C-alpha positions as CSV (number, residue, x, y, z in Angstrom):
1,M,32.1,-14.7,-7.1
2,W,34.8,-16.9,-5.5
3,G,37.3,-16.0,-8.1
4,R,36.8,-12.3,-7.5
5,N,37.0,-12.9,-3.8
6,V,40.3,-14.8,-4.1
7,Y,41.7,-12.0,-6.4
8,D,40.8,-9.3,-3.8
9,S,42.2,-11.4,-1.0
10,I,45.5,-11.9,-2.8
11,S,45.7,-8.2,-3.5
12,K,45.2,-7.3,0.1
13,F,47.7,-10.0,1.2
14,L,50.3,-8.6,-1.2
15,Q,49.7,-5.0,-0.1
16,F,50.2,-6.0,3.6
17,Q,53.2,-8.2,3.0
18,L,55.0,-5.7,0.7
19,T,54.5,-2.9,3.3
20,V,55.8,-5.0,6.1
21,N,58.8,-6.2,4.2
22,I,59.7,-2.8,2.8
23,V,59.7,-1.3,6.3
24,A,61.7,-4.2,7.8
25,V,64.4,-4.0,5.1
26,I,64.7,-0.2,5.3
27,V,64.9,-0.3,9.2
28,A,67.5,-3.1,9.1
29,F,69.7,-1.5,6.4
30,T,69.4,2.1,7.7
31,G,69.9,1.1,11.3
32,A,73.0,-1.0,10.4
33,C,74.5,1.9,8.4
34,I,73.8,4.6,11.1
35,T,74.4,2.7,14.4
36,Q,76.9,0.1,13.0
37,D,74.6,-2.6,14.5
38,S,71.3,-3.9,13.1
39,P,68.3,-2.9,15.2
40,L,66.7,-6.2,14.2
41,K,68.7,-9.3,14.5
42,A,68.2,-12.3,12.2
43,V,66.0,-14.2,14.6
44,Q,63.8,-11.1,15.2
45,M,63.4,-10.6,11.5
46,L,62.3,-14.2,11.2
47,W,59.7,-13.7,14.0
48,V,58.4,-10.6,12.3
49,N,58.0,-12.4,9.0
50,L,56.4,-15.5,10.7
51,I,53.8,-13.4,12.6
52,M,53.0,-11.2,9.7
53,D,52.6,-14.2,7.4
54,T,50.3,-15.8,9.9
55,F,48.0,-12.8,10.2
56,A,48.0,-12.2,6.5
57,S,47.2,-15.8,5.6
58,L,44.4,-15.8,8.2
59,A,42.9,-12.7,6.7
60,L,43.3,-14.2,3.3
61,A,41.5,-17.4,4.2
62,T,38.7,-16.1,6.4
63,E,37.0,-13.5,4.3
64,P,33.8,-14.9,2.7
65,P,32.6,-13.7,-0.7
66,S,29.7,-11.3,-0.9
67,E,27.0,-10.8,-3.6
68,S,28.3,-7.3,-4.2
69,L,31.4,-8.7,-5.9
70,L,29.3,-9.6,-8.9
71,L,28.0,-6.1,-9.3
72,R,31.4,-4.6,-10.4
73,K,33.1,-5.2,-13.7
74,P,35.7,-8.0,-13.9
75,Y,39.4,-7.2,-13.9
76,G,41.1,-7.2,-17.3
77,R,43.4,-10.0,-18.3
78,N,46.4,-7.6,-18.6
79,K,45.6,-5.5,-15.5
80,P,48.6,-5.5,-13.1
81,L,48.2,-7.2,-9.8
82,I,49.6,-4.2,-7.9
83,S,47.7,-1.2,-9.1
84,R,48.8,2.5,-8.8
85,T,46.5,3.0,-5.9
86,M,47.9,-0.1,-4.1
87,M,51.5,1.3,-4.7
88,K,50.5,4.6,-3.2
89,N,49.0,2.9,-0.2
90,I,52.1,0.7,0.3
91,L,54.4,3.6,0.1
92,G,52.2,5.8,2.3
93,H,51.9,3.2,5.1
94,A,55.6,2.4,4.8
95,V,56.5,6.1,5.3
96,Y,54.2,6.3,8.3
97,Q,55.6,3.2,9.9
98,L,59.2,4.2,9.2
99,T,58.5,7.6,10.8
100,I,57.2,6.0,14.0
101,I,60.0,3.3,14.1
102,F,62.8,5.8,13.5
103,T,61.3,8.2,16.1
104,L,61.4,5.3,18.7
105,L,64.8,4.1,17.5
106,F,66.7,7.4,17.4
């Protein structure tokens, strides 16, 4: 039960972190190319990463396992950590966040 809970928590952590980092890199790169000045300075990027890492690690560490985890089949040994559904969620949320950020920025 604990092993499945840790696996699920790591998957959620990766999904959250990859989404935040994809958005931050695209905003910094695109903003620097278009406006000739980065919208996020280096210190601001470090703060974004620090805050996002803190929230993600708290979520990872505070979710207790439930009995329902034992009712589903275990994951295969060769199953990728980032599934197709997770990749769709990451890209979907990144597009949504980028839309809002670029609307505010430009």
